[in-house]
C-alpha positions as a Markdown table, in Angstrom:
| # | Residue | x | y | z |
|---|---|---|---|---|
| 1 | Unk | 118.5 | 75.3 | 104.7 |
| 2 | Unk | 118.1 | 79.0 | 105.5 |
| 3 | Unk | 114.7 | 80.5 | 106.2 |
| 4 | Unk | 115.0 | 82.7 | 103.2 |
| 5 | Unk | 117.5 | 83.9 | 100.6 |
| 6 | Unk | 117.5 | 87.6 | 99.5 |
| 7 | Unk | 118.3 | 87.8 | 95.8 |
| 8 | Unk | 119.3 | 91.2 | 94.3 |
| 9 | Unk | 120.3 | 91.7 | 90.7 |
| 10 | Unk | 122.5 | 94.7 | 90.3 |
| 11 | Unk | 123.6 | 96.9 | 87.5 |
| 12 | Unk | 124.3 | 100.6 | 87.6 |
| 13 | Unk | 124.8 | 103.0 | 90.5 |
| 14 | Unk | 126.2 | 101.2 | 93.6 |
| 15 | Unk | 124.1 | 103.4 | 95.8 |
| 16 | Unk | 121.0 | 101.4 | 94.8 |
| 17 | Unk | 122.6 | 98.1 | 95.8 |
| 18 | Unk | 123.7 | 99.5 | 99.2 |
| 19 | Unk | 120.3 | 101.1 | 99.9 |
| 20 | Unk | 118.4 | 97.9 | 99.2 |
| 21 | Unk | 120.7 | 95.8 | 101.4 |
| 22 | Unk | 120.7 | 98.5 | 104.1 |
| 23 | Unk | 116.9 | 98.5 | 104.2 |
| 24 | Unk | 116.8 | 94.7 | 104.5 |
| 25 | Unk | 119.4 | 94.7 | 107.3 |
| 26 | Unk | 117.6 | 97.5 | 109.2 |
| 27 | Unk | 114.4 | 95.5 | 109.0 |
| 28 | Unk | 116.1 | 92.3 | 110.1 |
| 29 | Unk | 118.0 | 93.8 | 113.0 |
| 30 | Unk | 117.4 | 91.8 | 116.2 |
| 31 | Unk | 115.3 | 89.2 | 114.5 |
| 32 | Unk | 116.2 | 85.5 | 114.8 |
| 33 | Unk | 115.9 | 84.4 | 111.1 |
| 34 | Unk | 118.5 | 82.4 | 109.3 |
| 35 | Unk | 119.0 | 84.2 | 106.0 |
| 36 | Unk | 121.5 | 85.1 | 103.4 |
| 37 | Unk | 122.1 | 87.1 | 100.2 |
| 38 | Unk | 122.7 | 86.3 | 96.6 |
| 39 | Unk | 123.9 | 89.3 | 94.6 |
| 40 | Unk | 123.9 | 89.0 | 90.8 |
| 41 | Unk | 126.0 | 91.8 | 89.2 |
| 42 | Unk | 126.0 | 92.1 | 85.5 |
| 43 | Unk | 126.7 | 94.3 | 82.5 |
| 44 | Unk | 129.9 | 96.1 | 83.6 |
| 45 | Unk | 133.0 | 96.0 | 85.6 |
| 46 | Unk | 132.2 | 96.5 | 89.3 |
| 47 | Unk | 133.3 | 99.9 | 90.7 |
| 48 | Unk | 134.9 | 100.2 | 94.2 |
| 49 | Unk | 131.6 | 101.2 | 95.9 |
| 50 | Unk | 129.8 | 98.0 | 94.7 |
| 51 | Unk | 132.8 | 95.9 | 95.7 |
| 52 | Unk | 132.8 | 97.5 | 99.1 |
| 53 | Unk | 129.2 | 96.6 | 99.7 |
| 54 | Unk | 129.7 | 93.0 | 98.6 |
| 55 | Unk | 132.8 | 92.7 | 100.8 |
| 56 | Unk | 130.7 | 94.0 | 103.7 |
| 57 | Unk | 128.3 | 91.1 | 103.2 |
| 58 | Unk | 131.2 | 88.7 | 103.0 |
| 59 | Unk | 132.6 | 89.9 | 106.2 |
| 60 | Unk | 129.2 | 89.7 | 107.9 |
| 61 | Unk | 128.9 | 86.0 | 106.8 |
| 62 | Unk | 125.6 | 86.8 | 105.1 |
| 63 | Unk | 126.7 | 86.5 | 101.5 |
| 64 | Unk | 125.8 | 83.1 | 100.2 |
| 65 | Unk | 127.0 | 83.8 | 96.6 |
| 66 | Unk | 128.1 | 86.6 | 94.3 |
| 67 | Unk | 127.3 | 85.8 | 90.7 |
| 68 | Unk | 128.8 | 88.1 | 88.0 |
| 69 | Unk | 128.3 | 88.4 | 84.2 |
| 70 | Unk | 130.2 | 90.8 | 82.1 |
| 71 | Unk | 127.3 | 90.7 | 79.7 |
| 72 | Unk | 124.2 | 92.6 | 80.7 |
| 73 | Unk | 121.3 | 90.3 | 81.7 |
| 74 | Unk | 117.6 | 90.8 | 81.6 |
| 75 | Unk | 115.9 | 91.0 | 85.0 |
| 76 | Unk | 114.5 | 87.5 | 84.7 |
| 77 | Unk | 117.8 | 86.0 | 83.6 |
| 78 | Unk | 119.6 | 87.7 | 86.6 |
| 79 | Unk | 117.0 | 86.4 | 89.0 |
| 80 | Unk | 117.1 | 83.0 | 87.5 |
| 81 | Unk | 120.9 | 82.8 | 88.0 |
| 82 | Unk | 120.6 | 84.0 | 91.5 |
| 83 | Unk | 117.8 | 81.5 | 92.4 |
| 84 | Unk | 119.9 | 78.7 | 91.0 |
| 85 | Unk | 122.4 | 79.0 | 93.8 |
| 86 | Unk | 120.0 | 80.2 | 96.6 |
| 87 | Unk | 119.2 | 77.8 | 99.4 |
| 88 | Unk | 116.5 | 79.5 | 101.4 |
| 89 | Unk | 113.0 | 78.0 | 101.9 |
| 90 | Unk | 111.7 | 81.3 | 100.5 |
| 91 | Unk | 113.3 | 83.3 | 97.7 |
| 92 | Unk | 112.9 | 87.0 | 98.3 |
| 93 | Unk | 113.5 | 89.0 | 95.1 |
| 94 | Unk | 114.3 | 92.7 | 95.1 |
| 95 | Unk | 115.5 | 95.0 | 92.3 |
| 96 | Unk | 118.4 | 97.1 | 93.4 |
| 97 | Unk | 116.2 | 100.2 | 93.6 |
| 98 | Unk | 113.8 | 98.9 | 96.1 |
| 99 | Unk | 113.5 | 99.4 | 99.9 |
| 100 | Unk | 111.5 | 97.2 | 102.2 |
| 101 | Unk | 108.9 | 98.6 | 104.5 |
| 102 | Unk | 108.6 | 98.1 | 108.3 |
| 103 | Unk | 108.4 | 94.5 | 109.5 |
| 104 | Unk | 108.6 | 93.2 | 105.9 |
| 105 | Unk | 110.3 | 89.9 | 106.7 |
| 106 | Unk | 108.3 | 89.2 | 109.8 |
| 107 | Unk | 105.1 | 89.5 | 107.7 |
| 108 | Unk | 106.5 | 87.3 | 104.9 |
| 109 | Unk | 107.4 | 84.5 | 107.2 |
| 110 | Unk | 104.1 | 84.8 | 109.1 |
| 111 | Unk | 102.2 | 84.8 | 105.8 |
| 112 | Unk | 103.8 | 81.6 | 104.5 |
| 113 | Unk | 103.7 | 79.7 | 107.8 |
| 114 | Unk | 100.9 | 77.1 | 107.8 |
| 115 | Unk | 99.5 | 78.3 | 104.5 |
| 116 | Unk | 99.8 | 76.6 | 101.1 |
| 117 | Unk | 101.2 | 79.8 | 99.5 |
| 118 | Unk | 103.5 | 79.5 | 96.5 |
| 119 | Unk | 104.1 | 83.1 | 95.6 |
| 120 | Unk | 103.5 | 86.4 | 97.5 |
| 121 | Unk | 103.6 | 89.9 | 96.1 |
| 122 | Unk | 104.1 | 93.0 | 98.3 |
| 123 | Unk | 102.3 | 96.2 | 97.8 |
| 124 | Unk | 104.3 | 98.9 | 96.0 |
| 125 | Unk | 104.7 | 102.5 | 97.0 |
| 126 | Unk | 106.8 | 104.8 | 94.8 |
| 127 | Unk | 106.7 | 107.6 | 97.4 |
| 128 | Unk | 105.6 | 107.2 | 101.0 |
| 129 | Unk | 103.2 | 110.1 | 100.7 |
| 130 | Unk | 101.4 | 108.7 | 97.7 |
| 131 | Unk | 98.9 | 105.9 | 97.2 |
| 132 | Unk | 99.8 | 102.3 | 97.0 |
| 133 | Unk | 99.8 | 100.0 | 94.0 |
| 134 | Unk | 98.3 | 96.5 | 94.4 |
| 135 | Unk | 97.4 | 93.8 | 91.9 |
| 136 | Unk | 97.6 | 94.2 | 88.2 |
| 137 | Unk | 94.7 | 94.9 | 86.0 |
| 138 | Unk | 95.3 | 92.8 | 82.9 |
| 139 | Unk | 95.3 | 94.2 | 79.3 |
| 140 | Unk | 96.1 | 91.0 | 77.5 |
| 141 | Unk | 94.2 | 91.8 | 74.3 |
| 142 | Unk | 95.8 | 95.2 | 74.0 |
| 143 | Unk | 99.4 | 94.6 | 74.8 |
| 144 | Unk | 99.7 | 91.4 | 77.0 |
| 145 | Unk | 100.7 | 93.8 | 79.8 |
| 146 | Unk | 98.9 | 95.3 | 82.8 |
| 147 | Unk | 98.4 | 98.4 | 84.9 |
| 148 | Unk | 98.7 | 98.3 | 88.7 |
| 149 | Unk | 95.4 | 99.0 | 90.6 |
| 150 | Unk | 95.4 | 101.5 | 93.4 |
| 151 | Unk | 92.3 | 99.9 | 94.9 |
| 152 | Unk | 92.9 | 96.6 | 96.7 |
| 153 | Unk | 90.4 | 93.8 | 96.5 |
| 154 | Unk | 90.8 | 93.4 | 100.3 |
| 155 | Unk | 92.4 | 96.1 | 102.4 |
| 156 | Unk | 93.8 | 94.2 | 105.4 |
| 157 | Unk | 94.1 | 90.6 | 104.4 |
| 158 | Unk | 95.9 | 88.6 | 101.7 |
| 159 | Unk | 94.0 | 87.9 | 98.5 |
| 160 | Unk | 94.8 | 86.0 | 95.3 |
| 161 | Unk | 95.8 | 88.0 | 92.2 |
| 162 | Unk | 96.4 | 86.9 | 88.6 |
| 163 | Unk | 99.6 | 89.0 | 88.4 |
| 164 | Unk | 101.5 | 91.8 | 90.1 |
| 165 | Unk | 105.0 | 93.3 | 90.1 |
| 166 | Unk | 107.3 | 96.3 | 90.6 |
| 167 | Unk | 110.4 | 94.7 | 91.8 |
| 168 | Unk | 109.6 | 92.9 | 95.1 |
| 169 | Unk | 108.1 | 89.5 | 95.5 |
| 170 | Unk | 108.6 | 86.1 | 97.3 |
| 171 | Unk | 108.4 | 82.6 | 96.0 |
| 172 | Unk | 108.5 | 79.3 | 97.9 |
| 173 | Unk | 111.7 | 77.6 | 96.6 |
| 174 | Unk | 110.0 | 74.3 | 96.0 |
| 175 | Unk | 107.4 | 76.0 | 93.8 |
| 176 | Unk | 110.1 | 77.9 | 91.9 |
| 177 | Unk | 112.1 | 74.7 | 91.3 |
| 178 | Unk | 108.9 | 72.8 | 90.2 |
| 179 | Unk | 108.0 | 75.4 | 87.5 |
| 180 | Unk | 111.6 | 76.1 | 86.5 |
| 181 | Unk | 111.5 | 79.8 | 87.3 |
| 182 | Unk | 111.0 | 81.9 | 84.2 |
| 183 | Unk | 112.3 | 79.3 | 81.9 |
| 184 | Unk | 115.2 | 79.4 | 79.4 |
| 185 | Unk | 117.2 | 82.7 | 79.5 |
| 186 | Unk | 116.8 | 83.3 | 75.8 |
| 187 | Unk | 113.0 | 83.7 | 76.1 |
| 188 | Unk | 113.2 | 87.3 | 77.3 |
| 189 | Unk | 115.9 | 89.7 | 76.6 |
| 190 | Unk | 116.1 | 93.2 | 78.0 |
| 191 | Unk | 113.1 | 95.0 | 79.5 |
| 192 | Unk | 109.5 | 93.8 | 79.8 |
| 193 | Unk | 107.2 | 90.8 | 79.8 |
| 194 | Unk | 108.5 | 88.8 | 82.8 |
| 195 | Unk | 105.8 | 89.6 | 85.4 |
| 196 | Unk | 102.9 | 88.3 | 83.4 |
| 197 | Unk | 104.9 | 85.4 | 81.9 |
| 198 | Unk | 105.9 | 84.1 | 85.4 |
| 199 | Unk | 102.7 | 84.9 | 87.3 |
| 200 | Unk | 100.4 | 83.4 | 84.7 |
| 201 | Unk | 102.7 | 80.5 | 84.2 |
| 202 | Unk | 102.4 | 79.8 | 88.0 |
| 203 | Unk | 98.6 | 79.7 | 87.7 |
| 204 | Unk | 98.7 | 77.5 | 84.5 |
| 205 | Unk | 100.9 | 75.0 | 86.4 |
| 206 | Unk | 98.5 | 74.8 | 89.3 |
| 207 | Unk | 100.3 | 77.1 | 91.7 |
| 208 | Unk | 98.9 | 80.0 | 93.7 |
| 209 | Unk | 99.7 | 83.7 | 93.7 |
| 210 | Unk | 98.7 | 86.2 | 96.4 |
| 211 | Unk | 99.4 | 89.7 | 97.6 |
| 212 | Unk | 99.5 | 91.0 | 101.1 |
| 213 | Unk | 98.2 | 94.6 | 101.0 |
| 214 | Unk | 100.0 | 95.4 | 104.3 |
| 215 | Unk | 103.3 | 94.1 | 103.1 |
| 216 | Unk | 105.1 | 97.1 | 101.7 |
| 217 | Unk | 108.1 | 97.8 | 99.6 |
| 218 | Unk | 109.2 | 101.1 | 98.1 |
| 219 | Unk | 110.3 | 101.3 | 94.4 |
| 220 | Unk | 112.4 | 103.9 | 92.8 |
| 221 | Unk | 111.0 | 104.6 | 89.4 |
| 222 | Unk | 113.8 | 106.8 | 88.0 |
| 223 | Unk | 116.0 | 106.5 | 84.9 |
| 224 | Unk | 117.6 | 103.0 | 84.8 |
| 225 | Unk | 120.1 | 103.9 | 82.1 |
| 226 | Unk | 118.9 | 101.2 | 79.7 |
| 227 | Unk | 116.1 | 100.9 | 77.1 |
| 228 | Unk | 112.6 | 100.3 | 78.4 |
| 229 | Unk | 109.2 | 100.9 | 76.8 |
| 230 | Unk | 108.5 | 101.1 | 73.1 |
| 231 | Unk | 111.7 | 99.5 | 71.8 |
| 232 | Unk | 111.7 | 96.4 | 69.5 |
| 233 | Unk | 113.0 | 94.4 | 72.4 |
| 234 | Unk | 110.1 | 95.4 | 74.6 |
| 235 | Unk | 107.5 | 94.4 | 71.9 |
| 236 | Unk | 109.4 | 91.2 | 71.2 |
| 237 | Unk | 109.3 | 90.2 | 74.9 |
| 238 | Unk | 105.5 | 90.8 | 75.0 |
| 239 | Unk | 104.9 | 88.8 | 71.9 |
| 240 | Unk | 107.1 | 86.0 | 73.4 |
| 241 | Unk | 105.2 | 86.1 | 76.6 |
| 242 | Unk | 101.9 | 85.8 | 74.8 |
| 243 | Unk | 103.1 | 82.8 | 72.8 |
| 244 | Unk | 104.4 | 81.0 | 75.9 |
| 245 | Unk | 101.4 | 81.6 | 78.1 |
| 246 | Unk | 98.6 | 81.8 | 75.5 |
| 247 | Unk | 99.9 | 79.9 | 72.5 |
| 248 | Unk | 99.7 | 80.9 | 68.8 |
| 249 | Unk | 96.1 | 82.3 | 69.1 |
| 250 | Unk | 97.3 | 84.9 | 71.6 |
| 251 | Unk | 100.5 | 85.6 | 69.7 |
| 252 | Unk | 98.4 | 86.4 | 66.6 |
| 253 | Unk | 95.9 | 88.4 | 68.6 |
| 254 | Unk | 98.7 | 90.5 | 70.1 |
| 255 | Unk | 100.3 | 90.9 | 66.7 |
| 256 | Unk | 97.0 | 92.3 | 65.3 |
| 257 | Unk | 96.8 | 94.7 | 68.3 |
| 258 | Unk | 100.3 | 95.9 | 67.7 |
| 259 | Unk | 99.9 | 96.2 | 64.0 |
| 260 | Unk | 96.6 | 98.0 | 64.0 |
| 261 | Unk | 96.5 | 99.7 | 67.4 |
| 262 | Unk | 98.9 | 102.6 | 66.7 |
| 263 | Unk | 101.4 | 101.4 | 69.3 |
| 264 | Unk | 104.4 | 103.6 | 69.4 |
| 265 | Unk | 107.9 | 102.2 | 68.8 |
| 266 | Unk | 110.9 | 104.5 | 68.9 |
| 267 | Unk | 113.5 | 103.8 | 66.2 |
| 268 | Unk | 112.2 | 100.4 | 65.1 |
| 269 | Unk | 114.8 | 98.1 | 63.7 |
| 270 | Unk | 112.5 | 95.4 | 62.5 |
| 271 | Unk | 108.9 | 95.1 | 61.2 |
| 272 | Unk | 106.2 | 93.9 | 63.5 |
| 273 | Unk | 105.9 | 90.8 | 61.4 |
| 274 | Unk | 109.7 | 90.1 | 61.9 |
| 275 | Unk | 109.2 | 90.5 | 65.7 |
| 276 | Unk | 106.3 | 88.1 | 65.7 |
| 277 | Unk | 108.3 | 85.5 | 63.7 |
| 278 | Unk | 111.3 | 85.9 | 66.0 |
| 279 | Unk | 109.1 | 85.6 | 69.1 |
| 280 | Unk | 107.5 | 82.4 | 67.8 |
| 281 | Unk | 110.8 | 80.8 | 66.8 |
| 282 | Unk | 112.3 | 81.7 | 70.2 |
| 283 | Unk | 109.4 | 80.3 | 72.3 |
| 284 | Unk | 107.5 | 77.7 | 70.3 |
| 285 | Unk | 109.4 | 74.7 | 71.8 |
| 286 | Unk | 109.1 | 76.0 | 75.4 |
| 287 | Unk | 105.4 | 76.9 | 74.9 |
| 288 | Unk | 104.6 | 73.3 | 73.9 |
| 289 | Unk | 106.5 | 71.9 | 76.9 |
| 290 | Unk | 104.5 | 74.3 | 79.1 |
| 291 | Unk | 101.2 | 73.2 | 77.5 |
| 292 | Unk | 102.0 | 69.5 | 78.2 |
| 293 | Unk | 102.5 | 70.2 | 81.9 |
| 294 | Unk | 99.7 | 72.7 | 82.4 |
| 295 | Unk | 96.5 | 72.1 | 84.4 |
| 296 | Unk | 94.6 | 74.7 | 82.4 |
| 297 | Unk | 95.1 | 76.9 | 79.3 |
| 298 | Unk | 95.3 | 80.7 | 79.5 |
| 299 | Unk | 91.6 | 81.0 | 78.4 |
| 300 | Unk | 90.6 | 78.5 | 81.0 |
| 301 | Unk | 92.7 | 80.4 | 83.6 |
| 302 | Unk | 90.8 | 83.7 | 82.8 |
| 303 | Unk | 87.5 | 81.9 | 83.4 |
| 304 | Unk | 88.9 | 80.4 | 86.6 |
| 305 | Unk | 90.0 | 83.9 | 87.8 |
| 306 | Unk | 86.5 | 85.2 | 87.4 |
| 307 | Unk | 84.8 | 82.2 | 89.0 |
| 308 | Unk | 87.2 | 82.3 | 92.0 |
| 309 | Unk | 87.1 | 86.1 | 92.2 |
| 310 | Unk | 90.9 | 86.3 | 91.7 |
| 311 | Unk | 91.9 | 90.0 | 91.2 |
| 312 | Unk | 92.8 | 90.8 | 87.6 |
């Protein structure tokens, strides 16, 4: 089994895929790790540039698998498919518009060695000259979403966080397999919802989640070429996440917030009630399965976070 697998979903400009791989290879140059790549391409026929990058990995013997779907996949679905064929002890996930900072992989391996870590987030920088983004500050009552904090709970050492994100994180493979990753692909479609769904699910199932403030990745926050905030799909994903993680009471609480909070949706194709109904039908069975396996509810988790001083 490899030390780690690097899983990169790819759709869009091939330069992003090349840059992410190049930054990983630059950081790994001269290091004695056993690692490989899983590339998940989706949503379009691959152009020559993307194929050249994948062929380079094949020739370097670093490509474990290339998974392709002609249908566009949501980020969690693409990661899920990549993780299903990965064989590393650690699963390192990167969006194809992320670059790793200096000594990224050395720090990851050192952080996991001898510690009972299940999941590790890296600190996000959008530009090297700007401030860093650390743990998420939760806004569950408002939109079951979050904002990244620019003030770490600890400046130089790892600390536990309820949730984090921005395209770069590491999960111990045994923990990923035990919780089943994000869950069924049909839960989330398109943009939004997956960070809180997965991170809070990990806590509910008795796993841990940390961030290393000195572990850095850079995240390009430009135009992705697909729908993001304020679409029906986005709100549906947030409602689905609320039902999976918090159950019906949180689904209804979020519905009330969306209905009465003047949330903006561009070109809505369905009423908020229809979105809530779809979210419930899509996730009710899985939510009950998660409840049956959980060591604590969402409400109990929020109390636990405060008692244990877990950043949220």
